[in-house]
PADOFI-702991 format. One record per residue (C-alpha): x negated, y, z. Coordinates in steps of 0.02 Angstrom, whole numbers, plus 32768, in hexadecimal, padded with zeros to 4 digits. Layout:
PT      u      v      w
PT      X      Y      Z
...
! end
This chain:
PT      u      v      w
PT   BB26   30A3   7DA6
PT   BBA6   3122   7DE3
PT   BBBF   314A   7E9A
PT   BC63   318D   7EDB
PT   BC5A   31D2   7F8B
PT   BCE5   318B   7FF8
PT   BCB1   31D7   809E
PT   BC3C   3266   80CA
PT   BBD5   326F   8168
PT   BC5A   32DC   81BB
PT   BCE5   3262   818D
PT   BC80   31CD   81CE
PT   BC66   322A   8272
PT   BD20   324F   8284
PT   BD4B   3199   8262
PT   BCCC   3159   82E1
PT   BD1C   31C6   8367
PT   BDCB   318D   8337
PT   BD96   30D7   833D
PT   BD46   30F2   83E8
PT   BDE7   3140   8429
PT   BE4D   30AE   83E7
PT   BDDA   3036   8442
PT   BDEF   3098   84E4
PT   BEAC   308D   84D3
PT   BEA4   2FCF   84CD
PT   BE0D   2FA9   853B
PT   BE0E   3035   85BE
PT   BD67   3027   861A
PT   BD29   2F8E   85B8
PT   BD13   2F2B   865A
PT   BD58   2E8F   8605
PT   BD25   2EB9   8552
PT   BC86   2EA7   84EB
PT   BC50   2EF1   8445
PT   BBF6   2E81   83C7
PT   BBA9   2ECA   8329
PT   BB9F   2E54   8295
PT   BAED   2E4F   8252
PT   BAA8   2EA6   81F2
PT   BB12   2F40   81C6
PT   BB93   2F34   8251
PT   BB0C   2F57   82D1
PT   BAFE   300E   829B
PT   BBB8   3028   82B1
PT   BBBB   2FCA   8358
PT   BB2C   3034   839F
PT   BB82   30D4   8368
PT   BC29   30A1   83B6
PT   BBD3   3073   8459
PT   BB73   3118   845A
PT   BC15   317B   8443
PT   BC6F   3118   84CC
PT   BBE0   3132   8548
PT   BBAC   31E4   8521
PT   BC4E   3238   84F3
PT   BCCD   31D5   8559
PT   BC5C   31A3   85EC
PT   BC84   30EA   85E2
PT   BBF0   308E   862D
PT   BBB7   2FDA   8630
PT   BBF7   2FAE   8582
PT   BBB1   2F06   854E
PT   BB71   2F09   849B
PT   BB2A   2E77   843B
PT   BAF8   2E51   8388
PT   BB2B   2DB0   8332
PT   BAD1   2D60   829F
PT   BB4A   2CFA   8235
PT   BAD2   2CC6   81A9
PT   BAD9   2C0A   81C6
PT   BB92   2C09   81F4
PT   BBCB   2C4D   814C
PT   BC25   2BD0   80DD
PT   BBBF   2C08   8046
PT   BB0E   2C09   808B
PT   BADD   2B66   8035
PT   BB15   2BA8   7F8C
PT   BA95   2C33   7F86
PT   B9FC   2C0E   7F1A
PT   B991   2C8E   7F75
PT   B950   2C65   8023
PT   B9BA   2CB6   80A9
PT   B970   2D30   8123
PT   B9C1   2D1F   81CC
PT   B9D1   2DAA   824A
PT   B9C2   2D95   8305
PT   BA57   2D77   8375
PT   BA48   2DE3   840F
PT   BAD1   2DB8   848B
PT   BA99   2DAE   8540
PT   BB45   2D91   858B
PT   BBCF   2D0F   8583
PT   BC72   2D36   852B
PT   BCD4   2CB8   8592
PT   BD82   2D02   85B6
PT   BD4C   2DAC   8574
PT   BD9D   2E18   84F0
PT   BD23   2E1A   845E
PT   BD22   2EA5   83DE
PT   BCC4   2E75   8340
PT   BC7E   2F0D   82E6
PT   BC4C   2F10   822E
PT   BC38   2F98   81AC
PT   BCA3   2F4E   811F
PT   BD2A   2EC9   8121
PT   BD2B   2E7B   8074
PT   BD57   2DC2   805E
PT   BD64   2D98   8118
PT   BCDE   2D11   810C
PT   BC63   2D6D   817D
PT   BCE6   2D7E   8206
PT   BD15   2CC7   81F2
PT   BC5D   2C9B   820C
PT   BC54   2D0F   82A3
PT   BCE9   2CB8   82F3
PT   BC8A   2C13   82E7
PT   BBE1   2C5B   831D
PT   BC23   2CB4   83B8
PT   BC61   2C10   8401
PT   BBAE   2BEC   8435
PT   BBC4   2C75   84B8
PT   BC68   2C39   8502
PT   BD21   2C42   84DA
PT   BD63   2CF4   84CF
PT   BE12   2D19   8511
PT   BE30   2D87   8479
PT   BDD3   2DBE   83DC
PT   BDEE   2E61   8381
PT   BD9D   2EAA   82E6
PT   BD63   2F5D   82C9
PT   BD26   2F91   821C
PT   BCF8   3037   81CF
PT   BD36   3003   8121
PT   BDC2   2F88   80FB
PT   BDC4   2F4A   8046
PT   BE75   2F0C   8059
PT   BE93   2EB9   7FB0
PT   BDF6   2E4F   7FB2
PT   BE1D   2DD1   803A
PT   BDFC   2D17   8024
PT   BE33   2CEF   80D5
PT   BEC6   2D2F   813E
PT   BE5C   2DA5   81A8
PT   BE91   2E58   81CD
PT   BE3E   2EE0   8235
PT   BE88   2F1F   82D8
PT   BE2D   2FC4   82C2
PT   BDFC   3010   821B
PT   BDAE   30B3   81E8
PT   BDEC   30B6   8136
PT   BE42   3040   80BC
PT   BDF3   3039   8011
PT   BE40   2FF1   7F75
PT   BDB0   2FBB   7F06
PT   BDAA   2F42   7E75
PT   BD42   2EA4   7E86
PT   BCAB   2EE8   7E28
PT   BC9E   2F85   7E92
PT   BC36   2F88   7F30
PT   BC4E   2FEF   7FCC
PT   BBA9   302C   8014
PT   BBA5   306E   80C5
PT   BB0D   30DA   80EA
PT   BAD0   30FC   819B
PT   BA58   3188   81C6
PT   B9ED   310F   822C
PT   B9CB   30A3   8193
PT   B9FC   3104   80F7
PT   B9DD   31B8   812C
PT   BA94   31EC   8128
PT   BB40   31B9   8167
PT   BBB1   319D   80D2
PT   BC17   311C   8074
PT   BC0C   3106   7FB8
PT   BC6E   30A2   7F37
PT   BBF0   305E   7EBA
! end
């Protein structure tokens, strides 16, 4: 199986800072905004973005939650293997807040569709935005587009995009497999 490197650690770091700056432009001090990482892989990106906002741009009191969408997906009953759910960790309401969903790769749009349904348990947001590190733009099944993207990738259906995080995989990188 061949691996083509799409992003090195340095490039991932540059993109994370650019994405953080774009969020600041639209959300200022985040007093009316919340970040929600989509479980499981969006949590790494969400934590990194929050860390950059707090430590490098001195924006405090950013609300960060993690949303499990396993049982909200439209395909979860079709899987023959038992599903392993993650834990939703949101200790705030999203009522009338600007919500920024954060995920590593936007592929078909089905995960974000599930997240839109799942987040309603925590209130009705005034606005929902989407931040992704990788946008596989020609693979969409639903009309969902990111508001913030690190990189657009054109990959054929059989190819996979693998995002590696140092916390889990030992390195920050993105591969086309």
